[in-house]
Structure formats: C-alpha cells, structure tokens
RORO-827936 format. One record per residue (C-alpha): residue in three letters; x, y, z negated. Coordinates in steps of 0.05 Angstrom, whole numbers, plus 32768, in hexadecimal, padded with zeros to 4 digits. Each point is the difference from the previous one (the first is absolute). Example, Ala and Ser with C-alpha at 12.3 -4.5 7.8 and 13.67 -1.06 7.14 Angstrom:
- ALA_80F6_7FA6_7F64
- SER_801B_8045_800D
//
This chain:
- MET_8000_8000_8000
- ASP_8016_8048_800A
- TRP_800F_802E_7FC5
- ALA_7FBD_8023_8002
- THR_7FDA_7FBE_7FFC
- TRP_8031_7FE6_7FCC
- ASN_7FF7_8040_7FD6
- ARG_7FB4_7FFF_8004
- GLN_7FFA_7FB7_7FEC
- PHE_8031_800A_7FC6
- LEU_7FD7_803B_7FE5
- GLU_7FBF_7FDA_8009
- SER_801B_7FC6_7FD7
- HIS_800F_802F_7FC6
- LEU_7FBC_8022_8008
- ARG_7FDF_7FBB_7FF9
- GLN_8028_7FF1_7FC2
- VAL_7FEF_8042_7FDD
- ARG_7FB7_7FF8_8015
- GLN_7FFD_7FBD_7FDE
- CYS_801B_8021_7FC1
- LEU_7FC8_8034_8003
- GLU_7FCB_7FCC_800B
- ARG_8017_7FDA_7FC2
- ALA_800B_8041_7FDA
- GLU_8041_7FE2_7FE6
- PRO_8047_7FF4_8019
- SER_8009_7FC3_802B
- PRO_802C_7FC9_7FE3
- PRO_8049_8000_8017
- SER_7FF7_7FFB_804B
- PRO_802E_7FE8_8038
- LEU_8024_8033_802B
- ALA_7FD5_802B_802B
- HIS_801C_7FE3_8040
- LEU_7FE0_7FBD_7FEF
- HIS_7FBD_8021_8009
- LEU_8015_8006_8049
- HIS_8007_7FB5_8003
- LEU_804B_8008_800C
- THR_8037_7FDA_7FDF
- THR_8038_8025_7FDD
- ALA_802F_7FF1_803A
- GLN_7FCD_801B_8032
- TYR_7FF7_803F_7FD6
- VAL_804B_800C_7FFE
- LEU_8005_7FF6_804C
- GLN_7FC6_802F_800E
- THR_801F_8036_7FD4
- ALA_8044_7FF6_8021
- LEU_7FE1_8007_8046
- HIS_7FD2_803C_7FF4
- GLY_8014_801F_7FBE
- ALA_7FDD_8000_7FBD
- PRO_7FB7_8014_7FFD
- ALA_7FF0_8047_7FEA
- LEU_7FE8_7FEB_7FBB
- GLU_8041_7FDC_7FF2
- ARG_8028_803B_801A
- LEU_7FDD_802E_7FD0
- GLY_8010_7FD2_7FC7
- LEU_8049_7FFE_8012
- ILE_8007_804A_8010
- PHE_7FE2_8018_7FBF
- GLY_8012_7FC6_7FD3
- LEU_7FB8_7FEC_7FF0
- THR_7FEC_7FC8_7FD2
- PRO_7FCE_7FCA_8017
- PHE_7FCA_8024_7FD7
- GLU_8010_8043_8021
- VAL_7FFC_7FDF_8045
- ALA_7FBC_7FE4_7FED
- VAL_7FE9_8046_7FEB
- LEU_8011_8018_8047
- VAL_7FD8_7FC7_801D
- LEU_7FC6_8012_7FD2
- GLY_8001_8047_801A
- ALA_8005_7FE9_8049
- GLY_7FC5_7FD1_7FF8
- MET_7FD4_8038_7FE6
- GLU_8011_8029_803F
- LEU_7FF9_7FC7_8032
- GLU_7FC5_7FD6_7FE8
- ALA_7FBC_801E_7FED
- THR_7FEE_7FC4_7FD5
- TRP_8036_8011_7FCC
- SER_7FD6_8038_7FDF
- PRO_7FCC_7FD1_7FE2
- LEU_8038_7FCF_7FED
- CYS_8023_8037_7FD9
- ALA_7FBF_8014_7FDD
- GLN_7FF0_7FB7_7FEF
- ALA_8046_7FF2_7FE6
- GLN_7FFE_803D_7FD3
- GLY_7FB8_7FF5_7FE9
- ASP_7FEB_8046_8014
- PRO_7FD8_8010_803F
- GLN_8019_8047_7FFF
- ARG_8049_7FEA_8000
- ASN_8001_7FE3_8047
- TYR_8049_8012_800C
- PRO_8044_7FE5_7FEA
- THR_801D_8019_7FBE
- PRO_803F_7FF0_7FD9
- ALA_7FD4_7FDA_7FCF
- LEU_7FE5_7FD5_8038
- ALA_8046_7FF2_801A
- LEU_8019_7FED_7FBB
- LYS_7FC4_7FD3_7FF5
- CYS_7FFE_7FDB_8042
- LEU_8045_8000_8021
- PRO_8037_7FCF_7FEE
- GLN_803D_8012_7FD6
- PRO_7FE3_8043_7FE8
- HIS_8029_8034_7FDC
- TRP_7FEA_8045_7FE9
- SER_8043_8020_8012
- ALA_7FEC_7FFC_804A
- PHE_7FD3_803D_7FF6
- THR_8033_802E_7FDE
- PRO_8014_803F_8027
- ALA_8048_7FE6_8005
- ALA_7FED_7FBC_801C
- PRO_8004_7FF8_804C
- LEU_7FB5_7FFF_800E
- ARG_7FF6_8047_7FE6
- TYR_8046_801C_8007
- TRP_8000_7FF2_804B
- GLN_7FB6_8011_8005
- LEU_7FEE_7FBC_801C
- ILE_7FBF_8006_7FDA
- HIS_7FD8_803B_7FE5
- LEU_7FD7_8000_7FC0
- GLY_7FC1_802A_7FFE
- ASN_7FE3_8025_7FC5
- GLY_7FE2_7FD3_7FCC
- SER_7FEF_8003_7FB6
- THR_803C_7FD3_7FF4
- LEU_803C_7FEB_8029
- SER_7FE9_7FB8_8002
- THR_7FBC_8012_801D
- SER_8019_8033_8033
- SER_7FF3_7FEF_8049
- LEU_803B_7FDF_8023
- ARG_800A_8010_804A
- LEU_8036_7FEB_8031
- ASP_8026_8038_8022
- GLU_7FEA_8009_8048
- GLN_8045_7FFA_801F
- ILE_800E_7FC1_7FD7
- LEU_7FBE_7FE2_8017
- HIS_8013_800B_8049
- TYR_8046_7FE6_7FF2
- LEU_7FE3_7FBF_7FE7
- LEU_7FD9_7FFB_8041
- GLY_8040_8008_8028
- LEU_7FF6_8049_8012
- ASN_803D_8029_7FEC
- TYR_7FFD_804B_800C
- LEU_8018_8042_7FE2
- ASP_7FDD_8012_7FC0
- THR_7FCE_8038_800C
- PRO_801D_8033_7FCE
- LEU_8043_7FFB_8024
- MET_7FE7_800D_8046
- HIS_800C_804B_7FFC
- LEU_8045_7FF7_7FE1
- VAL_8026_7FCF_802B
- GLN_8005_7FEE_8049
- PRO_8018_7FBF_8020
- VAL_8042_7FFE_8025
- ALA_7FEE_7FCD_8035
- THR_8038_8005_8032
- ALA_8049_8014_8002
- HIS_8034_800F_8034
- PRO_803E_7FD4_8009
- LEU_803B_8012_7FD5
- ALA_8047_8012_8011
- PRO_8035_7FCD_7FE9
- SER_8014_802A_7FC3
- HIS_7FB7_8006_7FEA
- GLN_7FF3_7FB6_800C
- ASP_8038_7FEF_7FCF
- LEU_7FDF_802D_7FCB
- ALA_7FBC_7FE0_800D
- GLN_801E_7FBB_7FF6
- HIS_8020_8017_7FBF
- LEU_7FBC_8018_7FE7
- GLN_7FE1_7FBF_8015
- LYS_8033_7FD9_7FD7
- LEU_7FF2_802C_7FC4
- TRP_7FB6_7FED_8004
- GLN_8012_7FB7_8007
- THR_8025_8005_7FBE
- ASN_7FCD_802E_7FDE
- PRO_7FBC_8005_8023
- ARG_7FEF_803C_7FD3
- GLN_803E_8029_8011
- SER_7FF1_804A_8007
- LEU_8034_8031_801A
- ILE_800F_8042_8022
- ILE_8013_8006_8049
- CYS_801E_8041_8017
- GLY_8025_801E_803B
- ALA_7FF2_7FFB_804B
- ASP_7FBB_8019_8013
- ARG_7FBA_7FED_7FE8
- ALA_7FEE_7FD5_803C
- THR_8041_7FD8_7FFB
- ARG_7FF7_7FF4_7FB6
- ARG_7FB9_7FE8_800C
- ASP_8014_7FD1_8038
- LEU_8038_7FE4_7FD5
- VAL_7FD2_7FF0_7FC6
- HIS_7FCB_7FE3_802F
- GLN_8033_7FCF_801E
- ALA_8015_7FEA_7FBB
- CYS_7FB7_7FF5_7FEB
- HIS_7FEC_7FD2_803A
- PRO_802B_7FC2_7FEF
- GLN_7FE9_8004_7FB8
- GLY_7FB6_8000_8014
- TYR_7FF7_8046_7FE2
- GLU_7FCF_8032_801E
- LEU_801C_8047_8002
- TRP_7FD5_803B_7FEA
- GLN_8015_8049_8002
- ALA_7FEC_803B_7FD4
- PRO_801B_8047_8001
- ALA_801F_8018_7FC0
- ALA_7FCD_8038_7FFE
- VAL_7FC8_7FD1_7FEB
- PHE_8025_7FF5_7FBF
- ALA_7FFC_8049_7FEE
- ALA_7FBE_7FF6_7FDB
- PRO_8001_8000_7FB4
- PRO_8016_7FBE_7FE2
- LYS_7FBB_7FF3_7FE2
- GLU_7FE2_8001_8046
- MET_8036_7FD8_8021
- ALA_8009_7FC9_7FCB
- PRO_7FC0_7FD9_8012
- LEU_8010_8003_804A
- LEU_8048_7FEA_7FF6
- HIS_7FE7_7FC7_7FD6
- ARG_7FD1_7FEB_8038
- TRP_803B_8001_8030
- GLN_8028_7FD2_7FD2
- ARG_7FC7_7FCE_8004
- GLN_7FFA_800A_804C
- ALA_804B_7FF3_8009
- GLN_7FFB_7FBE_7FDC
- LEU_7FC2_7FE9_8026
- THR_801B_800F_8046
- PRO_803E_7FFF_7FF1
- ALA_8017_8046_8015
- VAL_8036_8034_7FFA
- LEU_7FF0_804A_7FF6
- LEU_802D_8032_8024
- ILE_7FFC_8045_7FE1
- GLU_801B_8034_8030
- GLY_8015_8047_7FF0
- ASP_8030_8031_8020
- ALA_8004_8031_7FC6
- LEU_7FE8_7FDF_7FC0
- GLY_8011_803B_7FD3
- GLU_7FDE_7FFC_7FBC
- LYS_7FDF_7FBE_8011
- GLU_8043_7FDD_8008
- GLN_800A_7FEB_7FB7
- MET_7FB6_7FED_7FF6
- LEU_8002_7FD4_803F
- GLY_8041_7FE1_7FE9
- GLN_7FE3_7FED_7FBD
- TYR_7FC4_7FE1_8021
- VAL_8029_7FD8_8031
- GLN_8030_7FE8_7FCA
- ASN_7FC7_7FE7_7FD4
- ASN_7FD6_7FE0_8037
- PRO_7FF9_7FB4_8001
- THR_7FF7_7FFD_804C
- PRO_8032_8014_8036
- ILE_8000_804A_8010
- ILE_8030_8025_802E
- LEU_800C_804A_7FF6
- SER_8015_801E_8043
- THR_8023_8043_7FFE
- PRO_8037_8023_8028
- ASP_802C_800E_7FC4
- ARG_8018_7FD7_7FC6
- PRO_7FD2_800E_7FC4
- ALA_8022_8021_7FC5
- TRP_7FD1_7FF3_7FC6
- PRO_8021_7FEC_7FBE
- GLY_7FFD_7FB8_7FEB
- ASN_7FF4_7FE4_8045
- THR_800A_7FB4_8000
- LEU_7FE5_7FF2_8045
- LEU_802C_7FE3_8037
- ILE_800E_8032_8038
- LEU_8009_7FEC_8048
- GLU_801B_8035_8030
- ALA_7FEF_7FFC_804A
- GLN_802C_8026_802F
- ALA_7FE8_8021_8040
- LEU_800F_7FDB_8041
- THR_804A_8005_8011
- LEU_8015_8021_8041
- ALA_8010_7FBB_801C
- GLU_7FBB_7FE4_7FEE
- GLN_7FDD_803C_801F
- ARG_802A_7FFB_803F
- GLN_7FF2_7FB5_8006
- LEU_7FB5_800B_7FF9
- TRP_8000_8036_8036
- GLN_8027_7FD0_802D
- GLU_7FD1_7FC6_7FF2
- LEU_7FC3_802A_8012
- TRP_801C_8023_803E
- GLY_8036_7FD3_801C
- GLN_8023_8021_803B
- LYS_7FCA_8035_8009
- LEU_8020_802E_7FCD
- PRO_8048_8018_8009
- PRO_802F_7FF2_7FC4
- ARG_800F_804B_7FFB
- THR_7FB6_800F_7FF6
- ILE_7FFA_7FCA_7FCA
- ASP_803D_801C_7FDC
- SER_7FE3_8046_7FFF
- LEU_7FBD_7FE7_7FE4
- VAL_8021_7FD4_7FCB
- TRP_802E_8037_7FE7
- GLN_7FCA_8035_7FFE
- PHE_7FC2_7FDB_7FE5
- GLN_7FFF_7FD1_7FC5
- LEU_7FC4_7FD5_8013
- ASN_7FE7_7FBE_7FE5
- ARG_7FEE_7FC3_8029
- SER_7FB6_800F_8005
- GLN_800C_8048_8016
- ILE_8031_7FEB_8037
- THR_7FD0_7FCA_8017
- HIS_7FC5_8030_8001
- ILE_8027_8035_8026
- SER_8018_7FCE_8034
- GLN_7FBB_7FE2_800B
- THR_7FE1_8046_8008
- VAL_8034_8018_8032
- MET_8001_7FBF_8027
- GLY_7FB4_8006_8007
- ASP_8008_8041_8027
- GLN_8009_7FE9_8048
- THR_800B_8048_8019
- ILE_8044_8008_7FDF
- THR_803B_8000_8030
- PRO_8044_7FE3_7FEC
- GLU_801C_8047_7FFD
- ALA_7FC9_8018_7FD2
- LEU_8005_7FC4_7FD1
- PRO_8038_8019_7FD1
- PRO_7FDF_8043_7FF1
- LYS_7FBC_7FDE_7FF9
- LEU_801D_7FCF_7FCC
- TRP_8023_8039_7FDC
- SER_7FBF_8026_7FF9
- ALA_7FDB_7FC2_7FE9
- CYS_8035_7FF2_7FCB
- ARG_7FFE_8048_7FE9
- ARG_7FB4_7FFD_7FF6
- GLN_8003_7FBC_7FDE
- SER_8036_8014_7FCF
- ARG_7FE3_8045_7FF0
- THR_8006_800C_7FB6
- THR_7FC9_8014_7FD0
- LEU_801C_8035_7FD2
- SER_7FC8_8032_8002
- ASP_8009_8012_7FB7
- LEU_804B_800B_8003
- ALA_800E_8013_8048
- GLN_7FDF_8020_803C
- ARG_8007_7FE4_8046
- LEU_800E_803A_802F
- ASN_7FE9_8001_8048
- THR_8041_8005_8027
- GLN_7FFA_8022_8044
- ALA_803D_802E_8002
- SER_8037_7FF5_8033
- TRP_8046_801B_800B
- ASP_7FE3_803B_8027
- ASP_7FDE_8018_7FC0
- LEU_8041_8002_7FD8
- VAL_802F_803C_8005
- LEU_8042_7FF3_7FDD
- PRO_804A_800B_800E
- ALA_8022_7FCB_802B
- ALA_8026_7FE1_7FC6
- GLN_7FC1_7FF2_7FD8
- LEU_7FDC_7FE4_803D
- HIS_803B_7FD1_800D
- ILE_7FFC_7FE5_7FB9
- LEU_7FB5_7FF4_8005
- LYS_800B_7FD8_8040
- GLU_8036_7FD8_7FDD
- LEU_7FCC_7FED_7FCC
- MET_7FD2_7FE6_8036
- ALA_8038_7FD6_801C
- GLN_800D_7FE2_7FBB
- VAL_7FB8_7FEB_7FF8
- ARG_7FF9_7FE4_8046
- GLN_8042_7FDA_8002
- ARG_8000_7FE1_7FBA
- ALA_7FF5_7FB9_801B
- THR_803B_8006_8030
- VAL_8031_8020_7FD0
- TYR_7FEE_7FDD_7FBF
- GLU_7FF1_7FBA_8019
- THR_801B_7FF5_8046
- TRP_8041_8026_7FF3
- GLY_8003_7FE9_7FB7
- MET_8007_8045_7FE2
- GLY_7FCA_7FF3_7FCC
- GLY_802F_7FD6_7FD5
- LYS_7FEE_7FC1_7FDA
- THR_7FD7_8020_7FC9
- GLY_7FD4_802D_802B
- ARG_8003_8036_7FCB
- GLY_8008_804A_800E
- LEU_7FDF_7FFD_8044
- GLY_7FCD_8035_7FF0
- LEU_8000_8040_8028
- SER_7FF6_803B_7FD1
- VAL_8003_8048_8019
- LEU_7FFD_8043_7FDD
- PHE_7FE1_803B_8025
- ALA_8017_8040_7FDC
- GLY_7FED_8046_8011
- PRO_7FD1_803A_7FF1
- SER_7FB5_7FF6_8004
- GLY_7FE3_8002_8046
- THR_8041_7FEF_8025
- GLY_7FE4_7FBF_801F
- LYS_8011_7FC9_7FCD
- THR_7FBB_7FE1_8000
- LEU_7FF8_800B_804B
- ALA_8042_7FDB_800C
- ALA_7FE6_7FC5_7FD8
- ASP_7FC1_8002_802B
- VAL_8029_7FFF_803F
- LEU_802B_7FC5_7FE9
- ALA_7FC3_7FD6_7FEC
- HIS_7FDC_800F_8041
- GLU_803C_7FF0_802C
- LEU_800D_7FC0_7FDA
- GLY_7FB8_7FEA_8003
- LEU_7FFA_7FFA_7FB4
- ASP_7FD0_8019_7FCB
- LEU_8015_803C_7FD7
- TYR_7FEC_8002_7FB7
- ARG_8008_803E_7FD6
- ILE_8008_7FEC_7FB8
- ASP_7FD5_8026_7FCE
- LEU_8032_800F_7FC9
- SER_7FCA_801A_7FD2
- ALA_7FE2_7FBA_8001
- VAL_8042_7FDB_7FFC
- VAL_8021_8024_7FC6
- SER_7FDF_7FEF_7FBF
- LYS_800B_8018_7FB9
- TYR_7FF7_7FB9_7FE7
- ILE_803E_7FD6_7FF7
- GLY_800A_7FCE_8038
- GLU_7FC5_8018_802A
- THR_802A_8027_8032
- GLU_802B_7FC3_800C
- LYS_7FC1_7FD5_800C
- ASN_7FE5_8033_8031
- LEU_8042_8003_8026
- ARG_8000_7FB4_8004
- ARG_7FBA_8001_801E
- VAL_8016_8033_8034
- PHE_803E_7FD9_8017
- ASP_7FE0_7FBB_7FFC
- ALA_7FC5_8016_802B
- ALA_802C_8025_8031
- GLU_802F_7FC4_8009
- MET_7FCB_7FDC_8029
- SER_7FFF_8034_8037
- GLY_8043_8022_7FF8
- ALA_7FD9_8041_8000
- VAL_8023_8043_7FFC
- LEU_7FFB_801A_7FB8
- LEU_8000_804A_7FF6
- PHE_800E_8019_7FB9
- ASP_7FEE_8048_800C
- GLU_801E_8034_7FD1
- ALA_8022_7FC9_7FDA
- ASP_8024_802C_7FCF
- ALA_7FCF_7FEE_7FC8
- LEU_800E_7FB6_8006
- PHE_8049_7FFF_8015
- GLY_801D_8037_7FD6
- LYS_8042_7FFC_7FDC
- ARG_8001_7FCB_7FCB
- SER_8002_8020_7FBD
- GLU_802C_7FF0_7FC4
- VAL_7FDC_7FD0_7FD2
- LYS_7FE5_8028_7FC6
- ASP_7FC1_7FD9_7FF2
- SER_7FD9_7FC3_8018
- HIS_7FDC_8029_8035
- ASP_8043_8012_8021
- ARG_8016_7FB8_7FFD
- TYR_7FC2_7FE7_8024
- ALA_8004_8039_8033
- ASN_8046_7FE8_8012
- ILE_7FE7_7FB9_8006
- GLU_7FCC_8017_8032
- VAL_8035_8023_802A
- GLY_802D_7FC3_7FFE
- TYR_7FC6_7FD3_8015
- LEU_7FF1_802F_803A
- LEU_8049_7FFF_8018
- GLN_7FFE_7FB4_7FFE
- ARG_7FC0_7FFA_8028
- MET_8015_8033_8034
- GLU_8041_7FDA_800B
- ALA_7FD9_7FBF_800B
- TYR_7FC7_801D_8029
- ARG_8003_7FE7_8048
- GLY_7FDC_803D_801C
- LEU_800F_804A_8006
- ALA_7FF6_8029_7FC1
- ILE_8002_804C_8008
- LEU_8007_802F_7FC6
- THR_7FF5_804B_8008
- THR_8018_8036_7FD2
- ASN_8005_804B_7FFF
- LEU_8038_7FFD_7FCD
- LYS_8036_7FCD_8013
- ASP_802B_8014_7FC4
- ALA_7FC9_7FE8_7FD1
- LEU_800B_7FB7_8014
- ASP_8029_7FCF_7FD8
- ALA_8047_7FF4_801B
- ALA_7FF9_7FB4_7FF9
- PHE_7FC1_8004_8027
- LEU_8021_8027_8039
- ARG_8037_7FCC_8005
- ARG_7FCD_7FCC_8013
- ILE_7FE0_802B_8037
- ARG_8015_7FE9_8045
- TYR_7FF2_8043_8022
- ILE_7FF7_8047_7FE8
- VAL_7FE0_802F_8033
- ARG_8001_804A_7FF0
- PHE_7FC7_8027_801E
- PRO_8018_8049_8008
- PHE_7FD4_803D_8001
- PRO_7FF4_800B_804B
- ASP_8025_803A_8021
- ALA_7FDF_8030_8031
- SER_800A_7FD4_803E
- GLN_7FE4_7FC3_7FDB
- ARG_7FC5_8028_7FE6
- ALA_7FF1_8018_8047
- GLU_8000_7FB7_8017
- ILE_7FD2_7FEC_7FC7
- TRP_7FD0_8038_8014
- ARG_8002_7FE8_8048
- ARG_7FEE_7FB9_7FED
- SER_7FC9_8014_7FD0
- PHE_7FCE_800E_8038
- PRO_7FE8_7FC4_802A
- ALA_7FF8_800A_804B
- GLN_7FB4_8004_7FFA
- THR_8002_8039_7FCD
- PRO_7FEC_8041_8023
- THR_8036_8034_7FF1
- GLN_800D_8047_8018
- GLY_803E_802B_7FFA
- LEU_8026_7FD6_7FCD
- ASP_8048_8015_7FF6
- TYR_8026_7FC6_7FDE
- LEU_803F_8029_7FF4
- LYS_7FD9_8035_7FDB
- LEU_7FDB_7FCA_7FD9
- ALA_8044_7FE2_7FED
- GLN_800E_8040_7FD9
- LEU_7FD2_7FE5_7FCB
- GLY_802D_7FE2_7FCA
- VAL_7FD9_7FC1_7FEF
- ALA_800B_7FB5_8008
- GLY_7FDE_7FD1_8031
- GLY_7FC9_7FEC_7FD1
- ASN_7FEB_8048_7FF6
- ILE_8004_800D_804B
- ARG_7FD0_7FC7_800D
- ASN_7FD0_801B_7FCB
- ILE_8001_8045_8020
- ALA_7FF5_7FE4_8046
- LEU_7FC5_7FD6_7FEA
- ASN_7FDF_8038_7FD8
- ALA_8009_8030_803A
- ALA_7FE0_7FCF_802F
- PHE_7FC2_7FFE_7FD4
- LEU_7FFD_804C_7FFF
- ALA_8005_8003_804C
- ALA_7FCC_7FCB_800A
- ASP_7FD0_8023_7FD1
- HIS_8007_8041_8029
- GLY_7FF8_7FDA_8041
- GLU_8044_8017_8019
- PRO_8042_7FE0_8016
- LEU_8033_7FFC_7FC8
- GLN_8028_8040_7FFE
- MET_8037_8022_7FD7
- ARG_7FCD_8027_7FD7
- HIS_7FDF_7FBF_7FE9
- LEU_8045_7FE6_7FEB
- LEU_800D_8041_7FDA
- LEU_7FC1_7FF8_7FD7
- ALA_8010_7FB7_7FF2
- ALA_8048_8012_7FED
- ARG_7FE8_8032_7FCC
- SER_7FD3_7FCC_7FE1
- GLU_803A_7FCE_7FFE
- TYR_802E_8032_7FDE
- ILE_7FCC_800F_7FCB
- LYS_7FFE_7FB5_7FF2
- LEU_804D_7FFF_7FFC
- GLU_7FFF_803F_7FD4
- LYS_8032_8021_802F
- PRO_7FFE_8045_801F
- LEU_7FF7_8002_804C
- THR_8034_8033_8018
- ASP_7FF9_802E_803C
- ALA_8040_7FE3_801E
- GLU_7FE0_7FBA_8003
- VAL_7FC2_8017_8026
- ARG_801D_803A_8028
- GLY_7FE3_8001_8047
- TRP_7FCD_7FCA_7FF3
- VAL_7FC5_802D_800F
//
C-alpha cells in the first residue's frame, strides 16, 4: 500500500481502539500493538514503515516525546472531529448528556496508562499546543479539542500553520552554486548531519547567494527552507513569542529551517541573536556583516563573493565564443555580480534578436549596470550623469589627469591581471582621487563627466546621514556605502568631505579616539574599494596627511582666468537658446567661478523667456546682481562695464 493508505489505516485502527474504550467507559486491558489491528505481523509492519515511512501518529509521538496515553489523547480528539457518533459516546461515558465532548477527566477514565501530568502546561500536549482546553468550572471538566493543524497532520496533510502565513515565505528553488559556495553548503550539510538542530549565522557575499547556499544544504537533509525578513521580528517580545513558539512546532513537524534575512539589523541584532541561540530548531541568520553582539556563541560561516575566475568562467559557459574575452574581462572587473544575476542578464540580452555583434558589449554593460545598481537612498543620492568633456572647462594639465583616471578604470583587467601588476594579495588596487579647489570650479561637474564617460552610476554620499554622533554608527554607515557600491563599482562622490576626512586629532577623550578609528576605517576601505572614489574639498590643507598619502591622484581645480571664464560663458547657452548681442569677453570680466556663471545664465534665461525676448546682456546683468546678493559680494562697475 502507498503511504496515504498506510497512514489512514493506521489512524483508523487507533480510532477503533479508543472507541472501544469509550463504549466500555473504562480502559481496555493491555492490548497488542496497534499495527496488529491492521492484520499485519510485526515483520510486515517494520517493512511497511521502512518502505513508506512512519505513519503521522507515530511521527508525532517521536517528534514530541509523547507517552502512549498522550498519543491516545490525540486520537480521542481526532475521533471527535472525524466521527459524528463520538458525541453521544462521550456523553454516555461521562454520565452527563450535556457533556458530549472529550475532557481530561474522560481521557483519564477511559484511556489506557493514564497520568495526570499529561495535562500540565509544561507537558508536550499543552506546551506544543497539540490540544486546547476550553473554559470549564474545573480543569478536568474543560473541553478538550485537537489543534486544527495537528488534525490535518494526522490525516497526512502537512501545511504551514495559519498564524505563520504572514510571517514566512517558502524558498522553493535555488540557482546552482559556484565551487567555493558548494564547499560551504556541504560543510553546513555535515553540521546538520552531526547536529540536526544546529543554528548559525551566515554572512558575507550577497543575500541571493547566501539564500541559495542554505537551500542547497537543506535539500539533502530533507529540510524545507522558509524565509522571513528581520523586520518581522521588530514587534514587541510579547507579541512575537507565541508566533515564534508556533514556528518551533512547525519546524519539527515539517521539518524545516528558518532563514532570517536582514541587511542592517541595527538594534534588532542582539535580540535576534538571543532568539536564534535559544531556539531548539535550526535557524539561520543571514546578514552581510559579522554580528557583534556580546556573548554570541553561534557558529559563523562566511560566504565570499564570486571570485573573478568564477565570474569569468560563468560568462564563458553562457556565451561561448559569442563574447570576446576582452569584453568578459571588463565586465568581471567592473561589476561584482552573483550567479543568478549573470544568468538573468545573459538570458535577457540573448532574447533580444535585434542586437548586432557590435552592439553586444555596450548592451551587456548597460544591463550589468542596471542589475547591480545599489540601493542607498538614505545615505547617498544617485545623480543623473549627462555631462561630457565639452561641458568641462579646465587647464590642459587637469584635463590630462582626468583622462588618466578614465584609463585606469578601463584598463584594470589588463594591467592588474593580464600583466600581473595587481600582485598576489590584490590589496591597494582602489582608485581614490581628491578634487581640491574653490567652490564652483567644476569639481562635481568633473565627477559627472567621468561617470558618464565610463558608463557608471555616480552616487553623491550624504555626509549628514553618514556621520553620526553615536559611537560606531559612522563606521557602520561607511561599511554600508562601500559594500553596496562594490557590486557595481559605482563612482562614489564624497562632496565637501572636510567634515569626515579632517585632520585626526590628538586623543584627549573617548570621542577623539573613536573619531580617529572612523578615519582609519575609511582609509582602509578606500584602499580596498575596486571602484573610483572621488573626494571634493574647498580646503585641501584641512585633510589629514596620512589620508593624503593614500590618495592616488590629487587634482587641483583653479579659479578660472578671464579666457576660461569666457569659454564657460560660451558653453552655457545651448544652440537652441535664442540669444542677441552677447559679448563673452565682457561677460568674462565678472569675477565668479563656473558654478556661479551657470546660475546667472540660467536665471537670465528665465527672465528673457518671461519677457518674451531673446536672451540679452541686460537680462544677464539683472541675474548677476541677484547672484552677487546671494554671495554677499559687491558688484563693481569694472565687472559690468559695457554690458548695457
């Protein structure tokens, strides 16, 4: 017989046995094993169990350590739900027509091997909520009802408990793992073979990779994998405790593993750690960083991102000869993608039959850029990069350095790997640049141009959100910025970075000591960051000397001279802007930087449009006066002589 038939007949045999007890209103004499009611020999029973597994009733007894009496109580509750004739039997056995339902007193009177301890709150029946007792005048006369999920479990129907449905989601499928991650999954599998209740922390790599790794370890053990975001555990402990207790029961019935995922656990970190440490069923806490709560006794497994070789091999497996090695190298060195992302990008691009071989590399680059785009809306702002070299007016020496930077980003794969200049450790390969100069001289615009020409996202870091007065929080925020940016190799712009990267002070108190730790951590991360990190400052002398030594390039943005200002004015008006009588040499008399020039040009254009006229010198004069008021500077006659 199949398992469903085997399970049904096994339950029916126990229902008949308990029914006989109710009909006699007393325990049956010591009876043979339940399987003999199926007309099976002991050998046949063992064989049937070996072929199809133990029936659900036996599994419950083994899982929760139930005594024969407690198993009989479950059968009593099941019979009441499944057979309408049990109500009068209960009333007759208790000698009370009104008491036509099971009670602890009835169970103690009629079922074999009774013991009162079965109904204490600490005993399995009530602790695991296998039964529920209603309100009665006494405990012994309270109604006894089988839990709904347990009833269905006895019938062979195993499903997620209803109170948990809004908390956890099944992880049904997983992507294949890279060799390094397969080794880690096998290690986790061996841990569960030794200790099926092993809980632990998995960190590093990315969320999808950590999830795939755990899923692959679960499958050979027969575990189902369920996922819950760490945010669901933010409720007060009194609210969460009953739900967590239900999960513990669920995990033993299925069996199952719970994967709690969180990118920034914050204050919940220690509370989650305590829950995981004290839980009797396997739970995996998935987080990018190693937890730092005190007293942690959990095992920590650290998953690394795909190596460059593993990423390259995957691209080659998916594309074969269709993708030039040079293109693969550029993608691998720029974007830190996991297996599922590379597979998804490849399948999407391959599905577009209109792409020519020449258009394939830029199409893949754009797809990788979108796929790896970071989510740092609370700490950074992604800027829309549209500027080109034509929008940037700088001396030739500064332009030459900026183009050197582009070459370093584009040729990293060739120089560091093919030519072996990256060394064996791979440390210190980050490209950090300092843009120093007065406000408005084009520092942010230059970052815009570099990101646009490189085809990368540009993120301006919000220092007011990063720097925290609380000890250790600035370091955590910086870690989030760099970890997220590593995936895409985005260009990071720390605008007006003086506040964060100032000279390290002498240690006078604990605040100074932690401030220095933050600077040291920043230096370390910038040195290891694979992308381009740009710092801007108006006061280069305010930066720490040790910090400047680790900067690869320092680009000084000078205040523009008259010829440069004339060129900035000339490039401030697009071809479609209607102008009349503009004199760029006279406009260059105005002693302001490029940022102010663009403000004046834009404000003047609004004035001209409002008057329904082409943009003229008089509109620029009005806009210049407004800009100088903002700058709290006097507008001299020499600067505007001959404008109107």
